[in-house]
Each structure stands twice: as C-alpha cells, then as structure tokens.
N, C-alpha and C positions, 0 to 999 in steps of 0.2 A: 562096383564103384570106377569112375573112371578117372584116375589120379594126377594122368601123364599124358599129354597126346605125342606121338613123334611122326613128324613127317619122312613118309617111308619112300612113295615116290609121287611127281609130278611131271606132266603131261599137258603141256602145252596146247592149246587150236585156238593161235589169234584170231579175234574177227574182226576183219580190215582192219589188220595190220601192217602196212609194209615193213619190212625189215629196217632201210632203209626209204624214207619218206621224202628226201632232197636226190634226186637225179646227178648222179656224176656228171663230171661235166667234160670227161674223158673217159675211154675203156682201157684197161692196162693192156698193152701190148699196142695196141694202135696208135699212131702219131699223127700228124698233120703237117706236110713238107712245109707250109708257110713256118711253123713252129722252128724246124731245123733253119732253114732257109734265116730266120730273125736274127739281125746283126746287133741292134741295143735292145735295150729294157724298154718296153713302151712310156713309162712311167717315170726312169730314172737314166736318162741318156750317160752318166756317168758308172754305170753298177757294171762289175762284174761278172756280175750273177744275177739271175732274177728266177723267184718261184711260179712258176707258170699256176700251178695246182696243191694246195694241200689239204686230203679232204680226211678226217679223223670220222671212225665210230664206234660209241660204247654201246652194246647188249647186255645182256642176260638169257643165260639157260640153264635150265637143270640137267642133270647127269645122271643116271640112273645108280651106273653103276661106286659114283661115290655120293648117293644118298645128298645131293648137297648142291648148291648153285655153283656157276663159275660166271665172272664177266669176261667177255670178249670184245677184246683192242683189235682193232683194223686201223691201218694208216695207209695212204695212196698218195704219192706222192710226185710231183715231176719238177725236173729243173734244168734251168739253161743256162749253159756253160759260157762264157764269152770271153774270158781270155786266162790264160795258164794263170795267173794269179786265184783263178776261183776254183780250183780243181781239187781244192781239200774237198768241197761240197758231194763227191761222188765220194767219199765217204761216208757211211753212219755210224750211227751208236745209238743201239737200243738197250736200254736200262732196265734189267730184269732183276725184280726181288724175291726174296725167299725167306723165310722163316728160321729163326734162329731155334728152334725146339717146338712141336719134332719140324725135322726139316724137311721141308718142301720148295721146291722152288716152279718160275713160270715154265711156261714150255712156247717158242716163240714158231713158229715158220714163216721165212723171206724168201723173194722171189725180188730178180732186176731185170733191166736190159739199161743197157747203150747204146744211141740211137746214132748214126753219123749217116749224112750226104754226102758219099761218093762217086763220082761222075756222075750225078743227077740221081741216083738213086741211093735209096732210106740201106744202110748197111746195116743191121744190130748185130749187137753183142753183149750173149745174158753170163747173169753174176753165177759164178763156178763155186760148188761148194767148199773147196779149198780158199775161197778168198774168203771164207768167215770162219772168223775167231772168237772163242770165249775167253774173258780176261775177268779176273777176281776184283773187284772194289773195295771190297767188305765185307761182313758173315753175313748181311743182309742185302748185299744189289751183286751183281753181276754185270757184265755188259756183254753183249753183242755184239763183233764191228765186224764190219764188213765197206767193202772197196770193189766199187764196178769196173770194169775192164774197158781199157783201150777208149779212154775220156783225153780229147781233144777239143782244142776250141771251137766251138760252136756244137757240139754235142750237146746231147738232152740225154739227163739218167732219169730214169723211172724205177721207185722201188716202193712194192706193197708187203707192208708186214702184217701179221695177225698173232696176236697175244695172246693166250689160254692162262687166267691167273684164278687159283681157288683162293684167293685171297680176298676177294670183293672189292677190288681200286677198281675206280676209274680215274682214268687218267688223268694228268693234265694236258694242257694244249696251248702253247706258243702259237700265236697269230704272227709275230713280229722277231724280225729275224733280223742279223746283219747286212742281210741283201734283201732286194725287194719283193713283196709279194702279190700278186693280182688277186689270188684267191685261196682264203682259207676258212674253210668250214669245219664245223664239231658239232656232229649228231650224237644224241642221246638218248634213248630209250631204258627206262629205271620203271622196274614195277611197284610196285605201290609198297610193296614192305619193306625196300629200302629205304633209310628217309638222309638222303646228301646233306654236307650244306656247301654252297657255290661260294669262291671267291677269285672277284675276277680283279687285274691286276693292269696298268699301267693305262694309256694313253687316244691309243687312236680307236677310232671309233666304229663299234661291234653291232649290227644289229642282232637282237638276240629273240626270237620266237619261242613258243610255250601253247600246249597243247596237251589235251587227254584222250586216250583210244581204251574202247573196251576189249577186253580178252575175256577168255574161262579156261580155266585147265584142271581138270583130275586130280585131284588128290587122297592117297593112300595113307590109310592110320592104320596103328592098332592101340586097343588100351593095355595099362600095363596097372600092375599092383603097386601098393606101399611102397614096394621095395623093388620098385622098376622092372619088372621081371613081366613080360609078354605076358597076357591073359588069354589061352587058348580059345579058336573060334570069337574073338571081337574084330577081328578083320571089319574096316569100314572106306570105302569111297562114295567120296562127293564130288560135285559139279560146284567151282564157284569161279564166280563169274568175281575178275579183275579191273583196276586200271592199270595201263602202262602212262606214266606217264612221258614224256615226249619234250625237248629241249632240242633249238637249235641253236648257232650260232654261226652266223656269218663276218667274214672283213673281205674285203676289198682293196684293192687297190693301195696295202699297205705300203709308208716308208719305212728304208730299212731303219736300223734300229742302231746310233752309232753311237761306241762309249765314250765319253765327254771327260775330262779333265776334273779331278779330284770325287770319284765315283765309286758307292760303297758296292755295288754290281749290279750289273747289268738285268738279274736274275729280280732284283726289287723291280723293275721300271717298268720290261717287255710286257707289252700287251700278251696277257696271259689269263686261262684259267681255273683255278683249282677246285678239286672236289673232295672232301673228307667225310666218310661213312657215321651216322649220327649214328643211328639204332637202326632197329629192323623188329617188325612182325610181323610172324606169317600166320597163316590158318590155324586156328585152333592150336594158339600157342601164344607167352605174354610177351609184352614188348621189352626186349635186350637194348639196353646200349652198348654203344661201339667204340662212342669218340673217346679218342685216351686222354688219359688225366695225369697229372706227375708223379702222383702216387701209385698209378699202373706202371709206369715209364721206371719207375725207379726199382719197383718190383722184379721190371720183367731185367732189366739192367744188373740188380744186384744178387740175381737168382742164377745170373749167365757164366756159365767154366772163363771166358776172354773178358768177363769184369768183373765182376763181383768175386770172384776166387782170387784174384789177382791181389786186391785188396786185402782179402780176410786171410790167407794164408803168409803170416807175419814172420812166421819162425825161418821164412828164407832170407829174409835181412837184416838179420842177428850179427853177423859180421858187420855187415855193412855199418851199422846204426854204432855199433863199439868201434869201430875205426873211425868214424867221421867224428861223434861226438865226446871221444875219449878227453875227460880232463875238464867237459864242459857241463854246467847245472846250471844256465841260464837257458827259458824254451828261444825267445827269439836268438838265442848264440847258436842252440841245437836244432836248430831248423833253417840256420843259414848255409850250417854243416852240412850238414845232411843233402842240402839242395847244392852246394858247391860239386861235394861229393858225385852225386848223380849225373849231375853236368856235363863233368870234367873225364868222371870216369867209364861214362856209359855212349855210348857212339848212335846217333841217329842215322837213319837209312833213308833218311829223306822221303818217307812216306806216312802220309797223315791218313791217321781213323779211329774212328772211338772206339774197336777192338782190341785189346791185346792178339800177338798171333801164334804164341807163343807160353807156355806153362811160367808162373814167376820164376822158378828154379832155373829153367834154362834161360831164362833174360839175364839174371843173375851170372848162369856160368859165359852165359856169350857175349856180355857186355853191349849187346845192339839190339836194336829191333825199332819197327816203329813209334810213333808218339805218343799210341796209348801206352804200348809195352814200357817206356820211359818214365812218362806222366803218371800211371798207375802206379809201377813199383816205386817213384818215388812217393806219392799217397801214400802205401803200404810201411814205409821205411819212417815217416813221419806219426803214422798211425803206432809203431812197435818200439818210438821213444818216448811214446807218451803224450804225444802232442796231437789237442784236437785236428784230424784231416781229412776234406773228404776229395772225389773227383768234383769235379765240375763240366757238365758237359755241352756241348755251344755245337753252333755254329759258323765256320770261317767263313771273312767277307765274301772269298768269290762265289759261295755256294747260297749267299743270299739269307737274309734275316730272318728271325722265326720269331712266331707272332706269340708270345709266349702264356698268352688266351687259350690257344690253339693247339698245346704240344701235339709233336707227332713224332715218335722213333725214328722215322727216315729223315728228317730232315735235320737232325743232327750226325757230325761228322768229325769231330775232337774231342778231344778230353783234356784239362789243364789238371794241376791241385788247387786244393787251398788248404791255406790254414789258420787257425785262429788264435792270435796270442793278444792277451789282452782285452776282451772282448773286439781288437779286430782283426777281419776278415783276410789275409795276403795271397795273393793270386798268383800262381809261379809255371813257370814251363821252363823243364829241365831240357829239352830236343836242341838248343845254340847255346854253342860254346862262350858265347857272347853277351851273352844275357843274364846281368847283374839279377840280383836277390830280390822278388817283386815286379818286374820286369815283364811285361807282356808284350807277343810280337804283334809285328801290325795285322796279322792277316786275325789274328783274336780279337781284336777290337772289334765286333760287332753285334750292337745292342746289348741283350744279356744273356746269358748263360743261367743254366741249370744247376744247382748242389743237390748231387745225387745223395740225401739222406736219411734215414729212417727218422734219425734223434734229430737233426734241424736241416729241415730243408727249406728249399726258397730261391727265387732269382737272385741274381744281382747282375750287378754294373760291370760290364765289359768295358773299361776304362784307366785309364792309367794317370797317373801323375806326374810323368814323365814328357817332356818339350823336345821338340827338334829345333834343338839350338847351336849356330855353327856362324862364329865372328870370324871373319877373314882380316889381317891385316898385312896391309903390303906398305913397302918402301921403296920407289925405284928412281932412278936416275934420268931424265929424257938430252939423248943422247942427239946432236948437232940431225943425223940422218934421218930419227923419228925411231928410233930403239931403242926401249926399257929395258934398262939393268936393273938388279937388287934383287929386294929379297921379297919371299910370301909367308906371311905365316898364316895358323888356322888354326882355331882351337874349339872343338866338337865337345857337343854332351847330349846328353840321349839319347835319341833316335837318331843323332845325325853321326854320335861316337859308333851306336850301333850297325850304323849302314857301313863305314867310316872298317867297321874292323872285317865284318865281311865281306866288304871287297876284298881287301887284302888277302885276304884268307882264301879266298876264291881264284885271286890269282895265281900263276905259278911259285912267283915271290915276289918281292916287294920292288924292285927293278923294275921286273914285267909292269906291274898295276903302274908306273910311273912310267914307261913306257907309252900307256892305251893312254893315260892323261893327258900326255904330250898328242898322239892321234889323235884324240877325242877333243882336241885344243889346240889348233890350226894355230901353227905360231909361237905355240907356246914350249920353250926349250930350258928343261931342268936339268942345270950342273952338276947339282948337290940335293942332297936330300937327306929330312931326318925326323923318324917317326916317336914319337913319346906315347906310354903308358899305354902300349897297342894290348897289352896283358894283365895291367891293374885296369881290372872293369867300376870298380869302384870309382876312379881318376877319371877325370878330361883327354880324348887325345888330342897331345900337342903335333902339328904339322908343321917344317922348316923346310923352305925351296931357296936355291940360289936360282934367279931365274932369268933369262933373256926374253921380252917378249917384240916379236917386231910387226902384228901388225893392228896393233891398237890407235894410232898417228897416222893422221892424214898430213901430205904436205900438199901446198898448194902458192904459187907462187914466195911470200914470203912469210907465209901463216904454217902454224904448223897444228893440227886439231886433235886433242887429246881427247877418246874415252873416256871420261871418267872413270866407269866400273870395269873396263877391261872385259872379263869374259864373263863378269857377275851382272852385267846389264841385263834388264828382263827387254826379249829383242819383239817380243808380241804377246798380244791377250793371249792368255791358254782358256778364254771365255769367247766362244765365235756363235754362239746360239742366240739368234734374236728373244727366243724367249725358253728359258728352260725351267720346265716342270717336275724336277725331281731335285734332290734338297745338293748342296756340296757340303762336301764330307771330307775335312780335311785329317783325320787320323787322328793327331793329335795338335796342340795350342804348338807355335812356332815363334821362334825368335831367328833371326837374320840380320849381324851386324857386318856392314862391308866401310872398314876403312885405309884411307890410300894416303901417301903422301908423295906428290912429286917433284922431284928436282929442278927446276926450271935450268935451263942451260944460258953458261954467258953469251951475252949478244942478244939474247927477249926479253920480251915484258909480254906484260898482260893484256891480251886486249878484251876477250871477254869471259866470261864464267856465266854457270848457270846457276840461276836465280833460287835462294833458299824457297824449300815448301813445306807443307804439313798437311796430312792429309787423313781420315779419321773417318772409320764409319761409327752409326749409331752407337750408343755405350762402348766405345771406345773397343768393340770386338777387331776392328783392325784400327792398326795406325803405322802409317808411315811419314817417315822423316826423312826429310834430303838440307846438307848446307855442304855450300863449297863457302874455304877462307883463303885466304892468302898470311902466310908467316912466312915476313922474309922475301928471301928466294925459294919457297914450297907453297905446293897448294894442298890445301888439307879438305879431303873428301871424306864423308859421311855421310852412311846413308842406313838408314835403319825400318826393319820391316814385323811389327810382330800379330801373329794373326792369333785372337783371346779366345774364341771362341769356335769349335770341332764345327758341329753342322751350322749349314745358312739353308734356312728354308725357300724354296721357290719362290715366295715373293721376295725375298731378301737378294734377292741373284742380278735385276738389274742395278740397285746399287755396289753391292759387288765387281760387277763388270765396268762399273764406269769410274767404281774407286781403281780398278788394274789398267783403267784405260789411261788416269792421269799419270799412274807411277809409268807406265810405257813411254808417255809423253815425257817425262821428265826427264827420265833417263836417257834417253834417247840425248838430250842437250847436251853441248862439246865447251870445253875448255880448249881457246885461241889462245896462241902463245903468236905474237908479232916480230919477227926479225929489227932489230934497231937499225 
C-alpha cells in the first residue's frame, strides 16, 4: 500500500516559457557612450547620481543533488555618478540569509565594471576579488560588500549578482532610492506549488502585470511503508503539467526618496514589494503551511543557544542577584536594583542584535557584550530573583516597523527585557548608562514588540510615558553696543535629559562639550558653567551658564532690535513638502518652554513689541503660546510649545504645517528699542 510519497527528482521541460519574459534594456559589459557623456539626470537636474536601469529576476529550479528546490535571484543595475558626493553608490551591500539550525547559508556570484570616458575612449575597470568582503550582521544574516574601482565624476558603475538560496526566499525589491531611477523592473516566475503573499509599499506608480504559462516536468518517486522505509521495486515516474505564475512590476522615472523630518524610517515608505511564503503543495504531497506564526518563532528562539539558553541557565547570575538584591524584599525594589546593577556594571559594545554572541557565563566574566548579551542577561537575572520576566523581540526604528499579523523572524533585530510587577509590564533596556528604570531609548519606540514566552506571549506597545521636556530661562542685560550679558539656565527632563547626559558623556570632557556648544552657536560665549545631577538618573538635569551673546541684537540708527528667542528661534518650517504621504512621528510627547528677561539699557525706551499669540491644533494635539510683557525696565518673553500627540497622520499634515508656519512667523518678530 502506498502510505507516503517522496519527491525524488524533478526535471523541468518548460513549454514556451522564456526564463526572462522581459527583455533587458542593456547587456552587461556594453555601454552607451551617450550615457557616459550625460552631465545631468534627465528627470532631476539637481541629482548627484541616478539609476539608469535596475532589473531583478526571481526564479526557481530543482537541484537533483539536494533533492529540493532552490530560488535564484539575479539583479542587474547600472548607475550614473555625477558628483563626488555620490561615490558611495559605487559600494554595494548584498544581504544573505543563513539558517540558525542546521547551519546553511546562501551563495552569491557577483561581477562589476566601472566605465569612464578618457580622451574620447571608453575605459573599463573590473571588480577585483580583493574588493569583495563578507561581514556578519547577525546569526541569521551576513552581508557581502563590494566596492567598484576607479570611480570618478561622470563614471557609470554596473553590477550583476546572482544569489542561490535553499530557503525558498523570494527577495524584496525596492523601486525607489535616495537618487532618481529611470527604470526599475522586478520579474518573478513562481511554480504553482509555491504560494506567496505579496505586500506593496510606497506611493510611486508601478505597472503590475500577471499571467500564467504552461510547462511540464518529470517526477520520480518511491512508495514507502508505514515505517517510512522505501518499498523495493516501487519506483514511479510521471509527467506532470504545471502552471508557472508570472508577475512583472515596472516603475519608470521614479523620483528620489528624501527623508523628511520626524520620520520613523524610510523603509516603511519607499516604494517596494515584499514576498512571504504562505504554503507549498507538491505533486503527490499534502498542503504544507510555511507562513511563520508567533508560536513557531517563539519556539525557534527559545530552542536556540544564543537566545533561549541565555535565559534558562539562571545559575550563572546567582552572584549578580545576591549582590544587587541584598536586604531587599519588595519585587519592585529587586527589579530596580538588578536593572541598575547590570546597566552600570556591564558595558555595551555599541552593536545591536537579536542574538547573544557568547555563552552566559562568558558574558558575566567579560562584563561586556552586544545589546542581546546584556538584555538577555537582564532577563535571566530577573527570573533568577523570582520575578516574572521575559524577553521582548522587536524591530528598531531604522529597521522599519513590523506587521504583527504577519510575523517574520528576519524582521526582528533587537531584544529588550520586560518584567511584570503588580500586573503591569515594565520594559527595560540596560545598554545605556543614562537610561533610568523603565526608560526605552528612542530607537526602540517603534510600533509593537513581541513577548517571547510560552506562558504569557503577546504583543506589547513600544511606547514611553517619558516626555521630551526642556525649559530655558535666560536673564540678560542689553548693553549699548548690542551685546547681551547675563545667565542662561536650563532644566531638562525625560528624553531631553537623556540626550544631554549622552552628549556630555560622548564628549572628551565637559569643557569640550561647552566649547562645541559655543562653536555651534556663533556669537555665544560661555564664561562659566555648571551641570547639576548628571549622574542622578531619577532627577532632572540642571544647567547654568554665564554668557555673553553678541549677534542677537541688530542696530540701525537710533534703534536696537532684539531677537527675543535668541538661539531658540525657529528659523524655518521643517515641513517643506506640499503634500506628505506618510505620517509625522515625534517618537514621544514634547514640552519646550522658553523664558527670558531683558534689562533695557538706560536711555532707551520700548518702540514695538511682538503681539501675544495662541495657536492650537485640533483636540489640542499641539499648543503654542507666546507673550511679551514690560515690567519696569525689563521685557519678559514667554514661549511654550506642547506636542501632545506622537503620530500625526498624512491627512493632518497640512494643519501641522500651517501650525509651524505661524510659529515661524511669530518667532521672527523683534523687540525694538528706541534711543531717547
């Protein structure tokens, strides 16, 4: 009896199928002299470079020696370099996947040429093997990096690479880049046995065509008994007709994608297509689901040495827990103490990862590691202390947002810790020395993450209760020559305090930090300074400067005109697009307050003052107040800006842009003093 049928060998004999049904616009190694002579991009005269053509092809073939299918992805790209600022476009990074277990990785063949026009002749420089490097990104990703030689202004670079993959991965394709694209085409030919779900992103127009073509192949298989053993003399061969599903995407004259202020990540908005395998069903086989779910991702991570094992071996953190929690009994106190201990005693090496790089005992010994080393160690220690703790896997802001309803392991690139106390989940990242308990760095504020747990799995919002809060208080005297002398004080809270602590830490010294501030703000001289509570993370940071400001007062005739907000003035509207098609993302709520007192010099009187203003967005999602008063011989200025909503949708953009237009106009008004 035939209990199970195994696919043994497939020989394709395509009928009327052209591997690439779309003809390339150019052949590798053959260049048009007119392209080399081109001095500007035909669709954007300001471009530093442009893509002449970018062609991608995804196909499948069966490999007898592996008794399995492999995918083949080929890319052929040609780029015109116009200016030195675009030389980076001669470097290509080819991402390659590898399996965690069993170990297996994709293979790539690559070739490239640089073309230059020298003394009227086309000169070529080929890519050398010495210019090809492999670099590890994570346990599941490596990059192959290539740099083409002899690149100059006016060069054309051309690269062809082909990736062979056993993972049935259909590559994503970006039609849009930071430089214009004349033609971008992605062509896919997928046998009917593979069912992929396609996701199209972005706002550029793409022509999508689909059709199907007939083909056939020979399949050889054997019957097996109930124990899975092959039955002798049970070899069968059958010719099977099949359908090849063909899809072609074409984009032409695609404008460059420019990053705008307050974007989460360009990855979310550039025009692209993504493919995810949903299921397979081969001849004489049952339907098999392949689309990952969170349960399978959780199992894979928890079974993996560089993730699950770090959490499970709790004996390695006995000394940490004992030292950190000595004399403590309350869960919250224990959690705070363990977090502070690991944050302060273990050094982050600056690398982000979902996976640890070493065994937990080596992490403890080294007291250093990547983000996963440190945060998984934190989970371990919290668990060891009897607390309910779990890792939370996520995608950082620069990596793009993940759709929680379509989980993909490769989309995850970071892990933090969570601890549940009194029914409330608290998210923790111990990589930064200046992060208080429960504070998430901005890179983690990106949609939702996933609690990796068998007992209490689930999605969790990656948000923060902390605000960016900054209050500036200036008290200066206006001198006859237009200089301002006096004090400049600041109080910073939340993300503003966190940023300041990091900025000062990254400087060589506090003196160097102050020197750099003076360089950045021309006309500012700081004669004395003092910082308060830099190391007390539960407190606000205080700043006190003694200052002289020399370029914020204009003199004409018998008038002195003061810029009331000094260096804090909003010089221009950051929102410049006529129509923004993606959200404005502030990351966190904001509060910015500016208070100043100007002592009027003797012999001068008030000529004009800015009028008060009060602006508000719908539902008070943004509030701006501005007031200037005269009290005795002083002019008092108060400006406050509140952003009470993190994400503004595209349909709210015009209102937000006008809100900023009015703020810019109001802040440009001057205090005018007239000599008596």
